[in-house]
N, C-alpha and C positions, 0 to 999 in steps of 0.2 A: 504494500500500500504506500502511495506517495506521501511524503511528510505532511503536505498541506491537508490532504484528505484525512490523515491520522489526527491532525489537530482539530479539524472541524468535527470529526466523529467523536473525539474525546470531549470537546466543548459541549456537544449535544448531550453526551452521557452525563457530564457534570451538571449541566443545566437541569436535566431531569431529576438528578439527585438533590439539587438545591430546592427545586419545587416540591419534591417529596418530603423534604425536611422542613417544610414551612417557610421557605424563602431564605434560609441561612444554613450553611454547611460549615462545621468546624474545619479548621485548616488541616488537621491531621487526616481527616477523611478525604479532603481534596488531594492532599499529597499522596495518599495511598492510591487514588484513582489515577493521578498524573503519572505515577511511576509503575503501577502494577496492574491496572485494568487489563484483563485478558486481550491480547492482540493489539491494544492501543497504547497502554502506558509505556513510558520510556524504556523500562527494562523488559517489557513484554512484547515490544514490536521488533521489527527486523533491522532497524538502523544499526550501523556500526557504532560501538561505544568506545572500545579500548584501542589505543595505539599511541605511538610515540610522537607522531607529527600530525599537524592538521591536514597535510596532503594525503594522509591515509584515509581521510573521510571520518576520522574518529573525533571524539569530543574531549577526551582527557587521557592522560597517561597515568597508570598506577605503577607502583614500585616493581612488580614482577616483569612489566614490559620494558622498564628502563634498563635493567641489568639482571642476568641470571644469578648474580651473586646474592640478590635478596633472598631468593628461595633456597639457595645453597647454604646461606648462613642461618636462616630460620630452621633448616633441616637439622642443624646441630642441636638446637633446643628441642625440637620435636623428637629427635632420636633419644635424647636424655629422658624426656618425659615418658616416652613409651617404655623405656627400661624401668624407670622409677615406679611407674604405676602398673607394670606387669600387663600392659595391653598391646594389641597388635593392629588396631584400626585407627585410621585418620578420617576425620569428618571435616570437610571444608564448606563454609557457607558462602554463597555468592562467588563462584570461582572465576567469574569474568571470562577472559580469553582462554583460560586453562594453563597459562604460563606458570603460575605458582605450583599448581598440581604436578605439572611436568617435572619441575626441578625437584620437588619433594620426593616424588616417586623414583626419579633417577638416582638421587643420593641415598635414599633410605633402603632401596632394594628389597631384599627378603624380610627386612624388619617389619614392613607393612604388608599385612595379608589382605586387607580390604580397604579401599579408599572410596568413601561415599561423599558425593557432592550434593548438597542441598541447594537446588536451583529452581527458581520460579519461572525463569524465561526459557521457553521452548527454543527460541533462536540461539540463545547463548549455550544451551545444552548441546545443540548440533555443532556449534563451533568448538566446544570443549571435547566432544566426541572425536572430532577430526584431530585436534591437537594431542589427544591422549590415546590415539589408536594403538600405539606400541604397548600400552598397559591395559588393553581391553579386558583381559581376564580378571583384573583386580578392581577396576573402577565401576561404580554403579551410581545411579542418580536417585534422588528422593525429592519430594516436594514439601516435606515437613519432617519434624523431629519424630523419631520412634518413641514409644512409651518408656523404653529403657535403652541406654547406650553406654558402652565402655570404650574408651580410646582417647585420642588427643584431638581436640577441636581447634581449627584455625579459621580466622575470619579477617581478611584484609579489606579495609574500607567497606565494611558491612554495616556497622552500627550507625554511621553517618547517613545512611540511606533509609533508615527506619523513620516512619512518619512521626512528626513532632507536633505538639500543640503550641500555638503562639499566644503569648500573654503580653498585653500592652498596658503600661501604667500611664494614665492620662489624668491630669488634675488630681493626682494622689489616689485615684481609684483604679483598681485592676479590672481589665476587660480581657475576654478571650476574643482573639481575632479569627474571623471566618470569612467565607466567600458568599456573596450574594449576586444577584443579576441587576444591572442598571442599563436600561435601553438595550437589552439583549446581550450585553457584554458582562464578563466576569469582573467583579469589583470587590474591594475589601469592605468588611463591615464588622464593627466591634460591639460586643454585648457585655454587660457587667457580669462578673463571675466571682465565685468563692475560691477559685483556684489561685495558688500563689507559687512563685518559684521557691525552691528549697531554702534559698537565702534571700532575704529582702535587700535589694540593692540600696546602698546608702544614698540618702538625699530624697528630694521630693520631685525631681525633674522627670519629664516624660521618659519612658523606658520601654524598649521592646526586647523580648527574649523568648527562649524556647524551653519547654519542659518535655522530658523524654520518657513518657510512660511506656511506650511500646518497646523501646530498647531495654528498659528495665524489666518489663514483663518477659522479654525474650531470655535474658540471662537468668531470671528466676526460674523459668521453665527448664532451662538447661541444667541448673543446679538440682532441681527436683528429679530430673530424669537420668542424670549421670550416675551410674553405679560406681565407676572407677575411672580415673583419668585426669586430664588437665585441659585447659583451654587458653588460647592466646589470641588476643584481638589487637590489630594494628590500625590506628586511625588518628585523625587530627582532632585535637580537643584540649581541655584543661581540667584541673580540679575545680570544684564548685566555687571556691573563693575567688579564683580568677574568672571563671565563667560568668558569674553574676556580679562582677566588679562594676562599681558605679560608672566607670568610663565606657564600658561596653554596652552603651545604651541603644545601639542599632541592632543588637542581636547578631547571630552568625549565619542566618539563612542565606544560601547562595545557590545560583544555577550555573551550569557549565554546558557550553555548546561550542563545537569547533575550536577548542582550546582557549576560549574566551569566557570570562565570568560575567554574569549580570545578576542584578538583585530582584528581578521580577518574575516570580513563579507563575503568575496568572497569564503571562503572555506565552503563546505557542506551547501549551501543555502537550506532553508526549514527545516533543522534539528535543528536550534538554533534561539533564539531570538536575535534581533538587536535593540539596544536602544541608545538614546543620552540623556544627562541631559537636563533639561528644562531651558530655558532663561525666568525667571518669569517676568522680566521687559517687554520683548516683548509681553508676554501673556497679562499682565495687560494693556499695551497701546492699543493693538488690541481690547480688551474687552471694554475699556473705549470709544474708538472711535465709537463702535457700540452700545453705550448706556447701558453698563454694568459696572458701577463704582466699584472699589475695596471695598469690605466690610472689608477685613483684610488679613494679610499675616504673618504667624508665622511658627516656626519649628513644626514638627509633635509632638515632645515631649511636647512642651508648649501647643499646641492646645488640645491634649488629656488630659493633666493635668487640663486645664481650664474646660474641659467637664466631669471631675470627675473620671478619670481612677484610680487614687491612692486609692480613697475610695472603688472602686469596687475590686481592687487587694487585699485589706485587708481580703476579705471574701474567698479567694482562697487558695488551698493547695500550698505547696512550689514549686512544679514543674510548676504549672499553673502560679504562681507569676513570676517565672524566665522567662517563655515564654512571658508574658505581659511586663516584664521589658525591653525586647529588643526593644519594640515599642517606649519607651521614653528615654532610655539611650543615652547619647551624642555620645558614641563611637559605638553605633549600628545604629538604624534607627532614633533616636530622633532628631539629629541635621542635618544630610544630607537631610532627607525628610522634605518637607515643605507643608503647606496647604495654598491655596489661595482661598478667597471667593469673589464672585461678587453678586450684587443685582440689580434687576429691580423693581423700585418703591421707596418708602421712605426708607432712611437710618435708620438703628438701630444699637445699640452696640451689636454685636454678641457675645455670650457667649464664643465661641472658641478663640476669639481674645482679650478678655477683659484685659489680662495681657500678656505682651511680644509681642505686635503687632509690626511687622517690616516693615509696608507699606512704611515708610519713606526711607527705603534702596533701594526701587525698582527704 
């Protein structure tokens, strides 16, 4: 389906949902439709998403596409976690192009007996199937979590794509921001709410932010269903004290298309990604409440260095070294992106967090 017809079909679907909801749709429900509506949402349609350059027709690059060293370094941590938890399975959420799965499977070899990708997008499943053809006997796909699982869970840039609620403080009163129709077009509309961010931003100035009920529910479910194992999530975000800082008054919601960012999720739905930074404190608390205590929390740069990326870089040519450098450099992905780990079972000192663990900041 052509992108413009995807957008018009999705706008029609959203308009119907707005009408069915009495003229006002909470933003998290809009975001869920814009990203995941079958065949129409950004992750459910056939447009290309992942790639290193705009010329590829992609919208953004993720770490596994930038350098194979991302997956190879993460494999060091996954290998240790499989050994420490006595498990043999890996679960990956939202596997994108399949690049991370390919590196993990290549490095871990017989250590992994089964690799399950939880993927909602049929188009991305096909792309992953092609990328992972060499591992066809080990890889399987699922559309949801099983009732019980054992193994190591990985998710790269998964939590940021989970629908968020928008809260707006105006004239010292909190409102929930949603979507309505004005002259047949999607428009913002705020209603008074009892909802609050977990930390009240200092001051009385107008303030827009996000709350992450769905991502927290996801890790809670993971904790309840994991019998043994560990989980590692890599994403951009902050602890709640930074997330709800008085100066972050515009929130973190952002859209990505053609390697350009824009702040308007109501425009061209289905044609672009919609994300929000992760509140890592909220994620850690939800996981702990469900029996998944934090194993560690560190910047992506520090985590990858702990897992040996610098030594691997030394063997590469200059161009490949420059690509890998973006993963650890503070002004690139090294500082903004974080890695958080959880474990079910006995605690151990995980290699990825042995230096520079920031769990105390959560």
